[in-house]
Wavefront OBJ file of the C-alpha trace (Angstrom):
o trace
v -39.651 -12.629 -12.105
v -41.357 -8.908 -11.706
v -38.865 -6.054 -12.517
v -39.817 -4.450 -9.209
v -39.001 -7.635 -7.190
v -35.188 -6.903 -6.417
v -35.707 -3.082 -4.918
v -38.281 -4.770 -2.793
v -36.167 -7.863 -1.652
v -33.639 -5.065 -0.839
v -36.250 -3.070 1.181
v -36.991 -6.032 3.219
v -33.233 -7.033 3.998
v -32.627 -3.323 5.139
v -35.616 -3.359 7.269
v -34.766 -6.957 8.768
v -31.143 -5.650 9.823
v -31.021 -6.040 13.545
v -30.644 -2.550 15.303
v -29.259 -1.376 18.686
v -30.109 1.769 20.689
v -27.231 1.297 23.209
v -23.737 0.836 20.730
v -20.960 3.107 22.415
v -18.119 1.647 20.403
v -17.375 0.315 16.987
v -14.470 -0.786 15.028
v -12.976 -0.239 11.852
v -9.760 -1.975 10.712
v -6.966 -0.351 8.347
v -6.216 -3.237 6.288
v -7.687 -6.799 6.583
v -8.285 -7.627 10.175
v -5.841 -9.351 12.065
v -7.874 -12.512 12.310
v -7.998 -12.898 8.824
v -4.380 -12.419 8.127
v -3.592 -15.868 7.873
v -5.989 -16.879 5.321
v -4.782 -13.900 2.841
v -0.800 -14.093 3.438
v -0.653 -17.805 4.142
v -2.880 -19.154 1.193
v -2.428 -16.315 -1.517
v 0.474 -13.910 -0.016
v -2.435 -10.939 -0.579
v -3.644 -8.243 1.449
v -6.400 -5.694 0.738
v -5.775 -1.925 0.681
v -9.116 -1.098 2.428
v -10.995 -0.364 5.476
v -13.418 -3.202 6.965
v -15.956 -2.145 7.124
v -15.652 0.941 4.846
v -18.802 2.258 5.647
v -20.230 2.558 9.127
v -22.795 4.090 11.083
v -22.954 5.476 14.828
v -24.958 7.911 16.976
v -23.649 11.086 18.340
v -21.343 10.665 21.108
v -20.467 6.896 20.378
v -16.451 6.291 19.206
v -14.895 4.239 16.671
v -11.705 2.501 17.389
v -9.444 2.618 14.283
v -7.120 -0.383 14.397
v -3.743 -0.512 12.176
v -3.992 -3.794 10.454
v -1.189 -3.450 7.939
v 0.986 -0.364 6.481
v -1.975 2.005 6.762
v -2.715 5.484 7.995
v -6.176 6.881 9.041
v -6.754 10.612 8.253
v -10.161 11.801 9.006
v -10.859 14.816 6.690
v -12.949 17.995 7.710
v -16.230 19.169 7.165
v -14.893 21.285 4.303
v -13.958 18.200 2.566
v -10.532 18.097 0.751
v -8.377 14.850 0.221
v -5.199 13.440 1.440
v -2.681 15.910 1.911
v 0.277 13.937 3.173
v 2.123 11.706 0.836
v 4.597 9.380 2.058
v 7.543 10.635 0.397
v 8.099 14.134 0.094
v 11.235 15.961 -2.070
v 13.711 17.851 0.324
v 15.382 21.181 -0.127
v 17.982 19.158 0.633
v 20.150 17.751 -2.306
v 21.906 14.102 -2.945
v 25.491 14.806 -2.441
v 28.509 12.431 -2.362
v 26.546 9.093 -3.963
v 29.258 6.728 -5.249
v 28.193 3.396 -6.630
v 30.419 0.383 -5.756
v 32.909 0.985 -8.336
v 33.404 4.446 -7.226
v 31.600 6.559 -9.933
v 28.981 8.987 -8.816
v 25.470 8.530 -9.384
v 23.438 10.483 -12.134
v 21.005 11.814 -9.334
v 23.579 13.479 -7.416
v 22.112 17.087 -7.161
v 18.697 15.708 -7.137
v 16.462 16.453 -4.190
v 16.543 13.845 -1.214
v 12.858 12.270 -0.409
v 12.021 12.060 3.201
v 8.969 10.508 4.561
v 6.069 13.045 5.573
v 6.500 14.501 9.010
v 3.100 14.167 9.661
v 2.876 10.605 8.913
v 5.914 9.969 11.367
v 4.156 11.101 14.335
v 1.904 8.224 15.399
v -1.911 8.922 17.232
v -2.453 5.172 17.398
v -2.928 4.173 21.111
v -4.412 7.900 21.616
v -8.224 9.332 22.066
v -9.297 12.281 20.516
v -12.856 13.894 19.854
v -13.792 14.573 16.296
v -16.390 17.308 15.587
v -15.322 17.712 11.623
v -13.921 21.438 12.211
v -10.271 20.070 11.770
v -8.702 17.269 9.844
v -6.989 14.260 12.190
v -4.456 11.821 11.158
v -3.192 8.941 12.717
v 0.152 8.553 11.238
v 1.974 5.500 10.935
v 1.353 3.070 13.637
v 4.611 2.109 15.970
v 6.489 -0.792 14.837
v 5.257 -3.841 16.615
v 2.255 -2.005 18.122
v -1.302 -2.389 17.184
v -2.793 -0.211 19.663
v -5.983 1.824 18.295
v -6.715 5.182 17.812
v -10.375 5.739 19.408
v -12.162 8.918 18.119
v -15.245 10.120 19.227
v -17.820 11.939 17.134
v -19.848 14.488 18.860
v -21.409 16.111 15.883
v -23.933 14.656 12.996
v -23.136 14.059 9.471
v -21.240 11.781 7.143
v -17.513 12.024 7.239
v -14.830 10.768 4.968
v -11.308 8.883 5.965
v -8.586 7.779 3.720
v -5.346 6.182 3.886
v -2.597 8.507 3.249
v -0.196 5.994 1.595
v -2.626 4.062 -0.659
v -4.532 6.474 -3.141
v -8.072 5.339 -3.129
v -8.406 3.763 -0.337
v -11.135 5.613 1.820
v -14.134 4.962 3.843
v -16.806 7.143 5.470
v -18.831 7.546 9.036
v -22.144 8.490 9.109
v -23.156 9.853 12.447
v -26.981 10.038 13.215
v -28.974 11.540 16.104
v -29.031 9.759 19.416
v -32.869 8.872 19.051
v -31.937 6.779 16.036
v -31.368 2.890 15.990
v -28.251 2.061 14.109
v -26.952 -1.410 12.811
v -25.224 -3.164 15.695
v -21.459 -4.082 16.046
v -22.348 -7.766 15.696
v -23.883 -6.943 12.159
v -21.075 -4.744 11.249
v -18.723 -7.658 11.823
v -20.956 -10.402 9.960
v -21.052 -7.953 7.169
v -17.269 -7.850 7.248
v -16.793 -11.526 7.039
v -18.855 -11.777 3.845
v -16.924 -8.932 2.397
v -13.687 -11.084 3.117
v -14.556 -14.000 1.860
v -15.448 -12.102 -1.849
v -12.015 -10.830 -1.555
v -10.461 -14.528 -0.615
v -12.300 -16.067 -3.687
v -10.711 -12.998 -5.929
v -7.279 -13.463 -4.505
v -6.708 -16.820 -5.609
v -6.343 -16.300 -9.533
v -3.807 -13.296 -9.113
v -0.755 -15.480 -8.965
v -2.116 -17.093 -12.159
v -2.535 -13.979 -14.091
v -0.266 -13.636 -16.969
v 1.076 -10.193 -18.169
v 2.173 -9.789 -21.693
v 5.448 -11.312 -22.957
v 8.567 -10.038 -21.577
v 6.546 -7.925 -18.802
v 6.979 -8.615 -14.983
v 4.025 -7.362 -12.842
v 5.429 -6.099 -9.612
v 2.554 -7.146 -7.698
v -0.490 -7.859 -8.933
v -3.810 -6.033 -8.476
v -7.545 -6.803 -7.988
v -10.735 -4.927 -7.770
v -11.249 -2.960 -4.526
v -7.662 -2.724 -3.024
v -6.559 -6.442 -3.580
v -3.124 -6.799 -3.983
v -0.599 -9.652 -4.179
v 2.500 -9.003 -2.983
v 4.933 -10.945 -5.224
v 6.118 -10.504 -8.714
v 4.174 -12.325 -11.575
v 5.639 -14.266 -13.117
v 8.344 -15.662 -10.570
v 11.059 -17.055 -13.403
v 11.205 -15.358 -16.800
v 13.393 -16.732 -19.595
v 14.521 -14.404 -22.342
v 17.256 -14.640 -24.745
v 20.541 -12.629 -24.846
v 20.016 -8.859 -25.889
v 16.050 -8.871 -24.634
v 14.809 -6.093 -22.716
v 12.348 -6.757 -19.929
v 9.690 -4.405 -18.492
v 8.751 -4.147 -14.784
v 5.595 -2.467 -14.236
v 3.008 -1.903 -11.354
v 0.105 -3.408 -12.531
v -2.811 -1.689 -13.770
v -5.420 -0.879 -11.068
v -2.660 -1.095 -8.028
v -2.693 0.947 -5.059
v 0.857 0.020 -4.065
v 4.245 1.575 -4.216
v 7.379 -0.904 -5.174
v 11.023 -0.496 -5.848
v 13.070 -2.976 -7.727
v 16.336 -3.724 -7.646
v 19.290 -6.422 -8.537
v 22.715 -6.005 -6.567
v 24.410 -8.403 -3.694
v 22.197 -9.922 -1.169
v 18.440 -10.341 -0.381
v 16.823 -7.700 1.494
v 14.552 -9.891 3.844
v 17.318 -12.412 4.915
v 20.396 -10.586 4.551
v 19.863 -7.077 6.118
v 23.582 -6.104 6.227
v 24.063 -6.939 2.571
v 24.351 -4.319 -0.235
v 20.394 -4.176 -1.178
v 19.580 -4.833 2.530
v 21.028 -1.683 3.712
v 19.275 0.065 1.035
v 15.853 -1.406 1.803
v 16.385 -0.731 5.568
v 16.401 3.110 4.692
v 12.932 3.076 3.870
v 12.096 2.509 7.401
v 13.992 5.986 8.733
v 13.323 9.518 8.397
v 15.035 9.682 4.889
v 14.891 7.134 2.322
v 18.171 5.969 0.433
v 18.332 7.785 -2.836
v 20.008 4.522 -4.504
v 16.147 3.111 -4.156
v 14.350 6.454 -4.705
v 15.971 7.269 -7.991
v 16.801 4.494 -11.108
v 20.436 3.462 -10.901
v 20.540 4.875 -14.552
v 19.406 8.007 -15.923
v 15.619 7.750 -16.633
v 16.427 9.569 -20.254
v 18.864 6.503 -21.337
v 18.298 2.815 -21.938
v 19.040 0.678 -18.870
v 21.279 -2.201 -19.340
v 22.490 -4.698 -16.588
v 25.317 -7.103 -16.639
v 26.986 -8.732 -13.673
v 29.686 -5.908 -13.384
v 27.177 -2.864 -13.421
v 28.162 -0.066 -11.083
v 30.780 -2.246 -9.864
v 28.731 -5.177 -8.313
v 25.824 -5.817 -10.583
v 23.666 -3.260 -8.996
v 20.221 -2.075 -10.862
v 17.419 -0.271 -9.477
v 14.258 0.647 -11.055
v 13.424 3.747 -8.418
v 10.346 3.866 -7.017
v 7.475 2.968 -9.065
v 3.780 3.409 -8.395
v 0.364 4.506 -10.345
v -0.330 7.413 -8.127
v -0.829 10.623 -10.631
v 0.153 12.709 -7.632
v 3.801 11.882 -7.215
v 6.779 11.994 -9.766
v 7.392 8.258 -9.992
v 6.524 6.331 -13.102
v 4.775 2.843 -13.241
v 7.468 0.878 -15.104
v 10.903 0.775 -16.123
v 12.705 -1.002 -18.885
v 15.773 -3.056 -18.619
v 17.976 -4.995 -20.987
v 20.228 -7.893 -20.757
v 23.260 -8.199 -22.880
v 24.713 -11.045 -21.132
v 23.880 -14.563 -19.967
v 23.209 -15.428 -16.448
v 20.667 -15.518 -13.650
v 19.556 -12.080 -12.341
v 17.491 -11.959 -9.095
v 15.672 -8.866 -8.449
v 14.099 -8.196 -5.014
v 11.432 -5.370 -4.277
v 13.288 -2.987 -1.703
v 10.193 -1.800 0.262
v 8.091 -5.353 0.304
v 11.619 -7.332 1.079
v 9.976 -10.674 0.602
v 9.142 -10.114 -3.193
v 11.932 -12.062 -5.374
v 11.538 -12.934 -8.983
v 14.378 -14.444 -11.865
v 15.252 -13.526 -14.763
v 17.237 -16.430 -16.857
v 19.029 -14.805 -19.503
v 20.233 -17.705 -22.116
l 1 2 3 4 5 6 7 8 9 10 11 12 13 14 15 16 17 18 19 20 21 22 23 24 25 26 27 28 29 30 31 32 33 34 35 36 37 38 39 40 41 42 43 44 45 46 47 48 49 50 51 52 53 54 55 56 57 58 59 60 61 62 63 64 65 66 67 68 69 70 71 72 73 74 75 76 77 78 79 80 81 82 83 84 85 86 87 88 89 90 91 92 93 94 95 96 97 98 99 100 101 102 103 104 105 106 107 108 109 110 111 112 113 114 115 116 117 118 119 120 121 122 123 124 125 126 127 128 129 130 131 132 133 134 135 136 137 138 139 140 141 142 143 144 145 146 147 148 149 150 151 152 153 154 155 156 157 158 159 160 161 162 163 164 165 166 167 168 169 170 171 172 173 174 175 176 177 178 179 180 181 182 183 184 185 186 187 188 189 190 191 192 193 194 195 196 197 198 199 200 201 202 203 204 205 206 207 208 209 210 211 212 213 214 215 216 217 218 219 220 221 222 223 224 225 226 227 228 229 230 231 232 233 234 235 236 237 238 239 240 241 242 243 244 245 246 247 248 249 250 251 252 253 254 255 256 257 258 259 260 261 262 263 264 265 266 267 268 269 270 271 272 273 274 275 276 277 278 279 280 281 282 283 284 285 286 287 288 289 290 291 292 293 294 295 296 297 298 299 300 301 302 303 304 305 306 307 308 309 310 311 312 313 314 315 316 317 318 319 320 321 322 323 324 325 326 327 328 329 330 331 332 333 334 335 336 337 338 339 340 341 342 343 344 345 346 347 348 349 350 351 352 353 354 355 356 357 358
């Protein structure tokens, strides 16, 4: 085959793309479109931290319906550029005080800053309409629980504009706004392209559960390329001898945030339990410091026995791989006593794993 054949074929494909001069509104999903949730979650327990489509072209005066399809935001950057300016968790001027464990002993993080959800993200603009010129940034905030209303944005200036998610670093897209005289791909063509991309993600999701981390390492979630994430622990059961140390880590390439804990109760099915009450605070303005901070000082070895902190409590604190946050990517934990220890993610409450110490 001639080395010039591939570029020529690509050119032919671009020319053949159907276009329309009358498109008025297009759709961008923040996360996997709802119609595909069953395929991703039901089969693979996975989701994709990406926009669908991630690149879209419209004409001046046309609009985009940004639909919330997961725990994401839509942050349109201004013409001056820039990047996401609102992290989900921000340190407060107020300090933790009076935090005691189940044995009545003070936690080490008393005196450390509280962490609050960013005010700019708590105000939701989903369900509202805006006109965007690029002069000022526009933030959607998080969508109201139970609501899937779109944020509709009409673009009145030509140019290419970037949008990002404030919660998942690296999740971004762009909208190209061209003159009204230009022809653009139809919404039908955009939807067809999205379906092709989703099929590629589904194919890549299947092996994520089988990916084996190093010995005595538990991946909290597992990441694929392009924002693909498995929302489960890998592996699900880890047998180790007494005295072993296990590392809980955010998998390489992940855009996610997790917080791992052991203790009384299951956060997903027992919301009134010890762990359930800690996990619920992630939905409030102020997060529970028992979930934000590790249960033991970060500069000392962490040990778990059935009587830790009076009730077998241990927390990794928040874990992520975002260099813009103060949180680490992993925590080590030593098991000096035999038993089966159950761990849950306090942010994604349905995630569980076991360490069987023999």
